[in-house]
HTML snippet that shows the backbone in 3Dmol.js (N, CA, C, O; Angstrom):
<script src="https://3Dmol.org/build/3Dmol-min.js"></script>
<div id="view" style="width:600px;height:400px;position:relative"></div>
<script>
const pdb = `
ATOM      1  N   MET A   1      10.940  -2.699 -13.132  1.00  0.00           N
ATOM      2  CA  MET A   1      10.203  -2.301 -11.947  1.00  0.00           C
ATOM      3  C   MET A   1      10.023  -3.516 -11.041  1.00  0.00           C
ATOM      4  O   MET A   1       9.633  -4.590 -11.501  1.00  0.00           O
ATOM      5  N   LYS A   2      10.308  -3.341  -9.763  1.00  0.00           N
ATOM      6  CA  LYS A   2      10.168  -4.416  -8.791  1.00  0.00           C
ATOM      7  C   LYS A   2       8.725  -4.470  -8.282  1.00  0.00           C
ATOM      8  O   LYS A   2       8.138  -3.443  -7.943  1.00  0.00           O
ATOM      9  N   THR A   3       8.175  -5.659  -8.234  1.00  0.00           N
ATOM     10  CA  THR A   3       6.822  -5.863  -7.727  1.00  0.00           C
ATOM     11  C   THR A   3       6.870  -6.022  -6.211  1.00  0.00           C
ATOM     12  O   THR A   3       7.750  -6.698  -5.677  1.00  0.00           O
ATOM     13  N   ALA A   4       5.925  -5.397  -5.527  1.00  0.00           N
ATOM     14  CA  ALA A   4       5.864  -5.483  -4.067  1.00  0.00           C
ATOM     15  C   ALA A   4       5.523  -6.907  -3.620  1.00  0.00           C
ATOM     16  O   ALA A   4       4.926  -7.685  -4.363  1.00  0.00           O
ATOM     17  N   SER A   5       5.918  -7.222  -2.391  1.00  0.00           N
ATOM     18  CA  SER A   5       5.621  -8.513  -1.773  1.00  0.00           C
ATOM     19  C   SER A   5       4.735  -8.285  -0.558  1.00  0.00           C
ATOM     20  O   SER A   5       4.557  -7.148  -0.119  1.00  0.00           O
ATOM     21  N   LEU A   6       4.185  -9.349  -0.020  1.00  0.00           N
ATOM     22  CA  LEU A   6       3.381  -9.252   1.205  1.00  0.00           C
ATOM     23  C   LEU A   6       4.185  -8.573   2.305  1.00  0.00           C
ATOM     24  O   LEU A   6       5.344  -8.918   2.534  1.00  0.00           O
ATOM     25  N   GLY A   7       3.578  -7.616   2.979  1.00  0.00           N
ATOM     26  CA  GLY A   7       4.243  -6.941   4.079  1.00  0.00           C
ATOM     27  C   GLY A   7       5.047  -5.725   3.689  1.00  0.00           C
ATOM     28  O   GLY A   7       5.511  -4.992   4.563  1.00  0.00           O
ATOM     29  N   ASP A   8       5.228  -5.487   2.393  1.00  0.00           N
ATOM     30  CA  ASP A   8       5.937  -4.282   1.965  1.00  0.00           C
ATOM     31  C   ASP A   8       5.079  -3.045   2.223  1.00  0.00           C
ATOM     32  O   ASP A   8       3.851  -3.104   2.163  1.00  0.00           O
ATOM     33  N   ILE A   9       5.733  -1.942   2.507  1.00  0.00           N
ATOM     34  CA  ILE A   9       5.049  -0.661   2.650  1.00  0.00           C
ATOM     35  C   ILE A   9       5.220   0.073   1.330  1.00  0.00           C
ATOM     36  O   ILE A   9       6.338   0.245   0.845  1.00  0.00           O
ATOM     37  N   VAL A  10       4.104   0.504   0.752  1.00  0.00           N
ATOM     38  CA  VAL A  10       4.150   1.189  -0.535  1.00  0.00           C
ATOM     39  C   VAL A  10       3.555   2.580  -0.400  1.00  0.00           C
ATOM     40  O   VAL A  10       2.725   2.843   0.469  1.00  0.00           O
ATOM     41  N   GLU A  11       4.006   3.469  -1.291  1.00  0.00           N
ATOM     42  CA  GLU A  11       3.484   4.833  -1.349  1.00  0.00           C
ATOM     43  C   GLU A  11       2.902   5.041  -2.741  1.00  0.00           C
ATOM     44  O   GLU A  11       3.464   4.589  -3.738  1.00  0.00           O
ATOM     45  N   PHE A  12       1.770   5.730  -2.791  1.00  0.00           N
ATOM     46  CA  PHE A  12       1.086   5.931  -4.064  1.00  0.00           C
ATOM     47  C   PHE A  12       0.192   7.157  -3.969  1.00  0.00           C
ATOM     48  O   PHE A  12      -0.043   7.690  -2.884  1.00  0.00           O
ATOM     49  N   LYS A  13      -0.292   7.585  -5.099  1.00  0.00           N
ATOM     50  CA  LYS A  13      -1.303   8.637  -5.201  1.00  0.00           C
ATOM     51  C   LYS A  13      -1.032   9.837  -4.300  1.00  0.00           C
ATOM     52  O   LYS A  13      -1.851  10.162  -3.440  1.00  0.00           O
ATOM     53  N   GLY A  14       0.101  10.493  -4.486  1.00  0.00           N
ATOM     54  CA  GLY A  14       0.380  11.734  -3.785  1.00  0.00           C
ATOM     55  C   GLY A  14       0.674  11.600  -2.300  1.00  0.00           C
ATOM     56  O   GLY A  14       0.374  12.518  -1.536  1.00  0.00           O
ATOM     57  N   GLY A  15       1.254  10.483  -1.867  1.00  0.00           N
ATOM     58  CA  GLY A  15       1.683  10.369  -0.485  1.00  0.00           C
ATOM     59  C   GLY A  15       0.919   9.386   0.382  1.00  0.00           C
ATOM     60  O   GLY A  15       1.290   9.183   1.538  1.00  0.00           O
ATOM     61  N   LEU A  16      -0.135   8.770  -0.134  1.00  0.00           N
ATOM     62  CA  LEU A  16      -0.816   7.741   0.648  1.00  0.00           C
ATOM     63  C   LEU A  16       0.119   6.555   0.808  1.00  0.00           C
ATOM     64  O   LEU A  16       0.882   6.226  -0.100  1.00  0.00           O
ATOM     65  N   GLN A  17       0.056   5.911   1.976  1.00  0.00           N
ATOM     66  CA  GLN A  17       0.909   4.762   2.248  1.00  0.00           C
ATOM     67  C   GLN A  17       0.081   3.631   2.825  1.00  0.00           C
ATOM     68  O   GLN A  17      -0.953   3.853   3.456  1.00  0.00           O
ATOM     69  N   GLY A  18       0.552   2.419   2.598  1.00  0.00           N
ATOM     70  CA  GLY A  18      -0.138   1.269   3.154  1.00  0.00           C
ATOM     71  C   GLY A  18       0.727   0.026   3.081  1.00  0.00           C
ATOM     72  O   GLY A  18       1.802   0.019   2.481  1.00  0.00           O
ATOM     73  N   ILE A  19       0.222  -1.029   3.712  1.00  0.00           N
ATOM     74  CA  ILE A  19       0.920  -2.308   3.775  1.00  0.00           C
ATOM     75  C   ILE A  19       0.264  -3.265   2.781  1.00  0.00           C
ATOM     76  O   ILE A  19      -0.960  -3.401   2.754  1.00  0.00           O
ATOM     77  N   VAL A  20       1.078  -3.920   1.974  1.00  0.00           N
ATOM     78  CA  VAL A  20       0.572  -4.864   0.979  1.00  0.00           C
ATOM     79  C   VAL A  20       0.021  -6.103   1.688  1.00  0.00           C
ATOM     80  O   VAL A  20       0.727  -6.769   2.446  1.00  0.00           O
ATOM     81  N   GLU A  21      -1.262  -6.396   1.424  1.00  0.00           N
ATOM     82  CA  GLU A  21      -1.910  -7.577   2.009  1.00  0.00           C
ATOM     83  C   GLU A  21      -2.026  -8.725   1.023  1.00  0.00           C
ATOM     84  O   GLU A  21      -2.046  -9.890   1.419  1.00  0.00           O
ATOM     85  N   LYS A  22      -2.104  -8.396  -0.279  1.00  0.00           N
ATOM     86  CA  LYS A  22      -2.234  -9.430  -1.293  1.00  0.00           C
ATOM     87  C   LYS A  22      -1.620  -8.923  -2.585  1.00  0.00           C
ATOM     88  O   LYS A  22      -1.776  -7.757  -2.950  1.00  0.00           O
ATOM     89  N   VAL A  23      -0.921  -9.813  -3.269  1.00  0.00           N
ATOM     90  CA  VAL A  23      -0.311  -9.483  -4.553  1.00  0.00           C
ATOM     91  C   VAL A  23      -1.073 -10.222  -5.647  1.00  0.00           C
ATOM     92  O   VAL A  23      -1.179 -11.448  -5.622  1.00  0.00           O
ATOM     93  N   ASN A  24      -1.598  -9.471  -6.602  1.00  0.00           N
ATOM     94  CA  ASN A  24      -2.287 -10.039  -7.756  1.00  0.00           C
ATOM     95  C   ASN A  24      -1.399  -9.896  -8.983  1.00  0.00           C
ATOM     96  O   ASN A  24      -0.303  -9.341  -8.897  1.00  0.00           O
ATOM     97  N   GLU A  25      -1.862 -10.389 -10.116  1.00  0.00           N
ATOM     98  CA  GLU A  25      -1.062 -10.345 -11.340  1.00  0.00           C
ATOM     99  C   GLU A  25      -0.723  -8.907 -11.753  1.00  0.00           C
ATOM    100  O   GLU A  25       0.415  -8.628 -12.128  1.00  0.00           O
ATOM    101  N   ASN A  26      -1.694  -8.000 -11.688  1.00  0.00           N
ATOM    102  CA  ASN A  26      -1.486  -6.634 -12.154  1.00  0.00           C
ATOM    103  C   ASN A  26      -1.569  -5.579 -11.055  1.00  0.00           C
ATOM    104  O   ASN A  26      -1.395  -4.391 -11.328  1.00  0.00           O
ATOM    105  N   SER A  27      -1.831  -5.994  -9.824  1.00  0.00           N
ATOM    106  CA  SER A  27      -2.053  -5.017  -8.758  1.00  0.00           C
ATOM    107  C   SER A  27      -1.773  -5.625  -7.383  1.00  0.00           C
ATOM    108  O   SER A  27      -1.532  -6.824  -7.243  1.00  0.00           O
ATOM    109  N   VAL A  28      -1.815  -4.758  -6.383  1.00  0.00           N
ATOM    110  CA  VAL A  28      -1.716  -5.202  -4.990  1.00  0.00           C
ATOM    111  C   VAL A  28      -2.903  -4.650  -4.216  1.00  0.00           C
ATOM    112  O   VAL A  28      -3.448  -3.604  -4.567  1.00  0.00           O
ATOM    113  N   ILE A  29      -3.299  -5.346  -3.175  1.00  0.00           N
ATOM    114  CA  ILE A  29      -4.318  -4.845  -2.256  1.00  0.00           C
ATOM    115  C   ILE A  29      -3.572  -4.309  -1.039  1.00  0.00           C
ATOM    116  O   ILE A  29      -2.768  -5.013  -0.428  1.00  0.00           O
ATOM    117  N   VAL A  30      -3.853  -3.049  -0.697  1.00  0.00           N
ATOM    118  CA  VAL A  30      -3.093  -2.324   0.307  1.00  0.00           C
ATOM    119  C   VAL A  30      -3.991  -1.963   1.487  1.00  0.00           C
ATOM    120  O   VAL A  30      -5.102  -1.470   1.299  1.00  0.00           O
ATOM    121  N   ASP A  31      -3.504  -2.212   2.709  1.00  0.00           N
ATOM    122  CA  ASP A  31      -4.186  -1.822   3.939  1.00  0.00           C
ATOM    123  C   ASP A  31      -3.736  -0.410   4.313  1.00  0.00           C
ATOM    124  O   ASP A  31      -2.564  -0.192   4.623  1.00  0.00           O
ATOM    125  N   LEU A  32      -4.657   0.539   4.285  1.00  0.00           N
ATOM    126  CA  LEU A  32      -4.328   1.943   4.525  1.00  0.00           C
ATOM    127  C   LEU A  32      -4.281   2.320   6.001  1.00  0.00           C
ATOM    128  O   LEU A  32      -3.873   3.435   6.328  1.00  0.00           O
ATOM    129  N   THR A  33      -4.683   1.435   6.895  1.00  0.00           N
ATOM    130  CA  THR A  33      -4.706   1.766   8.322  1.00  0.00           C
ATOM    131  C   THR A  33      -3.303   1.953   8.886  1.00  0.00           C
ATOM    132  O   THR A  33      -3.152   2.353  10.040  1.00  0.00           O
ATOM    133  N   TYR A  34      -2.287   1.674   8.100  1.00  0.00           N
ATOM    134  CA  TYR A  34      -0.891   1.890   8.487  1.00  0.00           C
ATOM    135  C   TYR A  34      -0.615   3.374   8.740  1.00  0.00           C
ATOM    136  O   TYR A  34       0.214   3.716   9.583  1.00  0.00           O
ATOM    137  N   MET A  35      -1.299   4.246   8.020  1.00  0.00           N
ATOM    138  CA  MET A  35      -1.060   5.693   8.144  1.00  0.00           C
ATOM    139  C   MET A  35      -1.597   6.212   9.476  1.00  0.00           C
ATOM    140  O   MET A  35      -2.687   5.831   9.904  1.00  0.00           O
ATOM    141  N   GLU A  36      -0.827   7.080  10.125  1.00  0.00           N
ATOM    142  CA  GLU A  36      -1.248   7.648  11.407  1.00  0.00           C
ATOM    143  C   GLU A  36      -2.520   8.470  11.274  1.00  0.00           C
ATOM    144  O   GLU A  36      -3.344   8.484  12.188  1.00  0.00           O
ATOM    145  N   ASN A  37      -2.692   9.153  10.150  1.00  0.00           N
ATOM    146  CA  ASN A  37      -3.859  10.018   9.961  1.00  0.00           C
ATOM    147  C   ASN A  37      -4.984   9.320   9.197  1.00  0.00           C
ATOM    148  O   ASN A  37      -5.819   9.990   8.590  1.00  0.00           O
ATOM    149  N   PHE A  38      -5.019   8.004   9.216  1.00  0.00           N
ATOM    150  CA  PHE A  38      -6.024   7.243   8.473  1.00  0.00           C
ATOM    151  C   PHE A  38      -7.447   7.676   8.822  1.00  0.00           C
ATOM    152  O   PHE A  38      -8.257   7.888   7.919  1.00  0.00           O
ATOM    153  N   LEU A  39      -7.766   7.810  10.092  1.00  0.00           N
ATOM    154  CA  LEU A  39      -9.128   8.174  10.497  1.00  0.00           C
ATOM    155  C   LEU A  39      -9.498   9.576  10.041  1.00  0.00           C
ATOM    156  O   LEU A  39     -10.651   9.826   9.688  1.00  0.00           O
ATOM    157  N   ASP A  40      -8.545  10.486  10.045  1.00  0.00           N
ATOM    158  CA  ASP A  40      -8.802  11.857   9.612  1.00  0.00           C
ATOM    159  C   ASP A  40      -9.123  11.940   8.117  1.00  0.00           C
ATOM    160  O   ASP A  40      -9.882  12.810   7.691  1.00  0.00           O
ATOM    161  N   LEU A  41      -8.554  11.048   7.338  1.00  0.00           N
ATOM    162  CA  LEU A  41      -8.732  11.082   5.880  1.00  0.00           C
ATOM    163  C   LEU A  41     -10.061  10.490   5.418  1.00  0.00           C
ATOM    164  O   LEU A  41     -10.474  10.707   4.279  1.00  0.00           O
ATOM    165  N   GLU A  42     -10.726   9.749   6.288  1.00  0.00           N
ATOM    166  CA  GLU A  42     -12.019   9.128   5.983  1.00  0.00           C
ATOM    167  C   GLU A  42     -11.967   8.303   4.697  1.00  0.00           C
ATOM    168  O   GLU A  42     -12.807   8.462   3.811  1.00  0.00           O
ATOM    169  N   LEU A  43     -10.978   7.428   4.609  1.00  0.00           N
ATOM    170  CA  LEU A  43     -10.811   6.537   3.461  1.00  0.00           C
ATOM    171  C   LEU A  43     -11.305   5.143   3.808  1.00  0.00           C
ATOM    172  O   LEU A  43     -11.479   4.800   4.977  1.00  0.00           O
ATOM    173  N   GLU A  44     -11.528   4.344   2.768  1.00  0.00           N
ATOM    174  CA  GLU A  44     -11.808   2.926   2.980  1.00  0.00           C
ATOM    175  C   GLU A  44     -10.568   2.275   3.589  1.00  0.00           C
ATOM    176  O   GLU A  44      -9.458   2.790   3.452  1.00  0.00           O
ATOM    177  N   ARG A  45     -10.761   1.148   4.257  1.00  0.00           N
ATOM    178  CA  ARG A  45      -9.647   0.465   4.925  1.00  0.00           C
ATOM    179  C   ARG A  45      -8.632  -0.101   3.939  1.00  0.00           C
ATOM    180  O   ARG A  45      -7.430  -0.089   4.205  1.00  0.00           O
ATOM    181  N   ARG A  46      -9.118  -0.601   2.789  1.00  0.00           N
ATOM    182  CA  ARG A  46      -8.239  -1.208   1.784  1.00  0.00           C
ATOM    183  C   ARG A  46      -8.492  -0.570   0.420  1.00  0.00           C
ATOM    184  O   ARG A  46      -9.556  -0.010   0.155  1.00  0.00           O
ATOM    185  N   THR A  47      -7.472  -0.676  -0.434  1.00  0.00           N
ATOM    186  CA  THR A  47      -7.618  -0.218  -1.810  1.00  0.00           C
ATOM    187  C   THR A  47      -6.745  -1.067  -2.714  1.00  0.00           C
ATOM    188  O   THR A  47      -5.830  -1.751  -2.256  1.00  0.00           O
ATOM    189  N   VAL A  48      -7.041  -1.012  -4.010  1.00  0.00           N
ATOM    190  CA  VAL A  48      -6.276  -1.746  -5.017  1.00  0.00           C
ATOM    191  C   VAL A  48      -5.397  -0.747  -5.758  1.00  0.00           C
ATOM    192  O   VAL A  48      -5.860   0.317  -6.168  1.00  0.00           O
ATOM    193  N   VAL A  49      -4.123  -1.101  -5.925  1.00  0.00           N
ATOM    194  CA  VAL A  49      -3.179  -0.225  -6.610  1.00  0.00           C
ATOM    195  C   VAL A  49      -2.453  -1.027  -7.687  1.00  0.00           C
ATOM    196  O   VAL A  49      -1.899  -2.090  -7.404  1.00  0.00           O
ATOM    197  N   ASN A  50      -2.455  -0.524  -8.914  1.00  0.00           N
ATOM    198  CA  ASN A  50      -1.745  -1.152 -10.016  1.00  0.00           C
ATOM    199  C   ASN A  50      -0.243  -1.128  -9.747  1.00  0.00           C
ATOM    200  O   ASN A  50       0.264  -0.197  -9.119  1.00  0.00           O
ATOM    201  N   HIS A  51       0.460  -2.138 -10.216  1.00  0.00           N
ATOM    202  CA  HIS A  51       1.909  -2.221 -10.003  1.00  0.00           C
ATOM    203  C   HIS A  51       2.646  -0.996 -10.550  1.00  0.00           C
ATOM    204  O   HIS A  51       3.701  -0.633 -10.030  1.00  0.00           O
ATOM    205  N   LYS A  52       2.110  -0.359 -11.587  1.00  0.00           N
ATOM    206  CA  LYS A  52       2.752   0.808 -12.185  1.00  0.00           C
ATOM    207  C   LYS A  52       2.622   2.060 -11.313  1.00  0.00           C
ATOM    208  O   LYS A  52       3.327   3.044 -11.538  1.00  0.00           O
ATOM    209  N   ASN A  53       1.721   2.031 -10.313  1.00  0.00           N
ATOM    210  CA  ASN A  53       1.348   3.253  -9.605  1.00  0.00           C
ATOM    211  C   ASN A  53       1.826   3.345  -8.166  1.00  0.00           C
ATOM    212  O   ASN A  53       1.324   4.186  -7.420  1.00  0.00           O
ATOM    213  N   TYR A  54       2.765   2.527  -7.749  1.00  0.00           N
ATOM    214  CA  TYR A  54       3.270   2.624  -6.391  1.00  0.00           C
ATOM    215  C   TYR A  54       4.786   2.546  -6.360  1.00  0.00           C
ATOM    216  O   TYR A  54       5.437   2.143  -7.324  1.00  0.00           O
ATOM    217  N   LYS A  55       5.326   2.949  -5.208  1.00  0.00           N
ATOM    218  CA  LYS A  55       6.775   2.864  -4.969  1.00  0.00           C
ATOM    219  C   LYS A  55       6.962   2.144  -3.637  1.00  0.00           C
ATOM    220  O   LYS A  55       6.317   2.500  -2.650  1.00  0.00           O
ATOM    221  N   ILE A  56       7.824   1.149  -3.595  1.00  0.00           N
ATOM    222  CA  ILE A  56       8.105   0.424  -2.353  1.00  0.00           C
ATOM    223  C   ILE A  56       9.013   1.291  -1.498  1.00  0.00           C
ATOM    224  O   ILE A  56      10.080   1.714  -1.943  1.00  0.00           O
ATOM    225  N   ILE A  57       8.579   1.557  -0.249  1.00  0.00           N
ATOM    226  CA  ILE A  57       9.379   2.412   0.623  1.00  0.00           C
ATOM    227  C   ILE A  57       9.914   1.695   1.851  1.00  0.00           C
ATOM    228  O   ILE A  57      10.674   2.276   2.625  1.00  0.00           O
ATOM    229  N   GLY A  58       9.527   0.438   2.038  1.00  0.00           N
ATOM    230  CA  GLY A  58      10.025  -0.310   3.186  1.00  0.00           C
ATOM    231  C   GLY A  58       9.259  -1.601   3.372  1.00  0.00           C
ATOM    232  O   GLY A  58       8.522  -2.038   2.489  1.00  0.00           O
ATOM    233  N   ALA A  59       9.444  -2.206   4.535  1.00  0.00           N
ATOM    234  CA  ALA A  59       8.742  -3.441   4.878  1.00  0.00           C
ATOM    235  C   ALA A  59       8.359  -3.376   6.349  1.00  0.00           C
ATOM    236  O   ALA A  59       9.016  -2.702   7.143  1.00  0.00           O
ATOM    237  N   VAL A  60       7.312  -4.068   6.698  1.00  0.00           N
ATOM    238  CA  VAL A  60       6.853  -4.102   8.084  1.00  0.00           C
ATOM    239  C   VAL A  60       7.883  -4.823   8.926  1.00  0.00           C
ATOM    240  O   VAL A  60       8.354  -5.899   8.558  1.00  0.00           O
ATOM    241  N   LYS A  61       8.234  -4.228  10.060  1.00  0.00           N
ATOM    242  CA  LYS A  61       9.174  -4.865  10.978  1.00  0.00           C
ATOM    243  C   LYS A  61       8.422  -5.859  11.835  1.00  0.00           C
ATOM    244  O   LYS A  61       7.410  -5.520  12.449  1.00  0.00           O
ATOM    245  N   VAL A  62       8.914  -7.084  11.876  1.00  0.00           N
ATOM    246  CA  VAL A  62       8.228  -8.131  12.632  1.00  0.00           C
ATOM    247  C   VAL A  62       8.896  -8.348  13.963  1.00  0.00           C
ATOM    248  O   VAL A  62       8.458  -9.194  14.743  1.00  0.00           O
TER     249      VAL A  62
END
`;
const viewer = $3Dmol.createViewer("view");
viewer.addModel(pdb, "pdb");
viewer.setStyle({}, {cartoon: {color: "spectrum"}});
viewer.zoomTo();
viewer.render();
</script>
């Protein structure tokens, strides 16, 4: 399994997506404001996701 890097876009937990802000030993911290419907979902801005629980779907274009 490939571990995400800073700036990668990951998908987890039934379709939630976010941008990796920090990589830890067992998890990543993900910024959820990347999603267009972020405000509608009423979620916290960031969340922690274990490396086993996400799929890398892309990277932020700079």
